[in-house]
PLY file of the C-alpha trace (Angstrom):
ply
format ascii 1.0
element vertex 87
property float x
property float y
property float z
element edge 86
property int vertex1
property int vertex2
end_header
-21.92 19.95 76.72
-23.04 18.55 73.40
-25.67 20.04 71.13
-28.38 17.66 72.31
-27.77 18.64 75.94
-27.96 22.32 75.07
-31.24 21.90 73.20
-32.63 19.80 76.04
-31.84 22.58 78.52
-33.36 25.15 76.16
-36.67 23.26 76.04
-37.63 24.75 79.40
-35.98 28.15 79.08
-36.44 29.05 75.40
-39.04 26.55 74.25
-39.99 28.09 70.90
-36.42 28.44 69.67
-35.49 24.97 70.89
-38.45 23.55 68.98
-37.45 25.50 65.87
-33.98 23.96 66.09
-35.50 20.49 66.48
-37.67 21.11 63.41
-34.52 21.74 61.35
-32.79 18.64 62.74
-35.88 16.47 62.30
-36.08 17.50 58.63
-32.74 15.69 58.15
-30.99 18.80 56.89
-28.07 17.58 58.98
-28.19 13.79 58.52
-25.73 13.03 61.32
-27.70 14.95 63.92
-30.58 13.45 65.87
-33.34 15.83 66.90
-36.54 15.17 68.80
-35.99 11.42 69.14
-33.03 12.17 71.40
-33.75 15.55 72.95
-37.35 14.88 74.02
-36.55 11.62 75.81
-35.94 11.96 79.55
-32.37 11.37 80.75
-32.96 7.90 82.17
-29.27 7.55 83.05
-29.87 10.06 85.87
-31.58 9.47 89.22
-35.33 8.98 89.42
-35.68 12.40 91.04
-33.73 14.08 88.24
-35.82 12.28 85.61
-39.00 13.35 87.38
-37.88 16.98 87.54
-36.90 16.91 83.86
-40.26 15.39 82.95
-42.33 17.90 84.92
-40.41 20.98 83.76
-40.27 19.89 80.13
-43.89 18.77 80.03
-45.07 22.09 81.43
-42.98 24.07 78.94
-44.20 21.99 75.99
-47.84 22.36 77.03
-47.41 26.12 76.74
-46.86 25.99 72.97
-48.67 24.26 70.14
-45.36 23.56 68.40
-44.39 21.27 71.26
-46.91 18.53 70.42
-44.43 16.14 68.75
-41.83 16.53 71.49
-44.52 16.16 74.16
-45.73 12.95 72.53
-42.19 11.54 72.56
-41.73 12.63 76.20
-45.00 11.01 77.31
-44.39 7.80 75.34
-40.87 7.49 76.75
-42.11 7.90 80.31
-44.89 5.35 79.74
-42.37 2.83 78.37
-40.03 3.41 81.30
-42.82 2.94 83.84
-43.91 -0.25 82.10
-40.32 -1.52 82.16
-40.07 -0.67 85.86
-37.52 2.15 85.65
0 1
1 2
2 3
3 4
4 5
5 6
6 7
7 8
8 9
9 10
10 11
11 12
12 13
13 14
14 15
15 16
16 17
17 18
18 19
19 20
20 21
21 22
22 23
23 24
24 25
25 26
26 27
27 28
28 29
29 30
30 31
31 32
32 33
33 34
34 35
35 36
36 37
37 38
38 39
39 40
40 41
41 42
42 43
43 44
44 45
45 46
46 47
47 48
48 49
49 50
50 51
51 52
52 53
53 54
54 55
55 56
56 57
57 58
58 59
59 60
60 61
61 62
62 63
63 64
64 65
65 66
66 67
67 68
68 69
69 70
70 71
71 72
72 73
73 74
74 75
75 76
76 77
77 78
78 79
79 80
80 81
81 82
82 83
83 84
84 85
85 86
């Protein structure tokens, strides 16, 4: 499992700490690491059911915290783009 996968999993189980980690990565303190732009995007390489489950669980977790607004925006925009593209 790579760091991005671990943070993605943590979004629904330890939302606040996952978002704190993304804040550090998004601030470019580690220039070779990608934060929210990778972690908050649904795993479109998986089945539609898996993507839907990821979306619902992650969306619900992000709605529970004000710090999740940026990640939620990325999640929603990614899903809208995918639906428009017919995925």
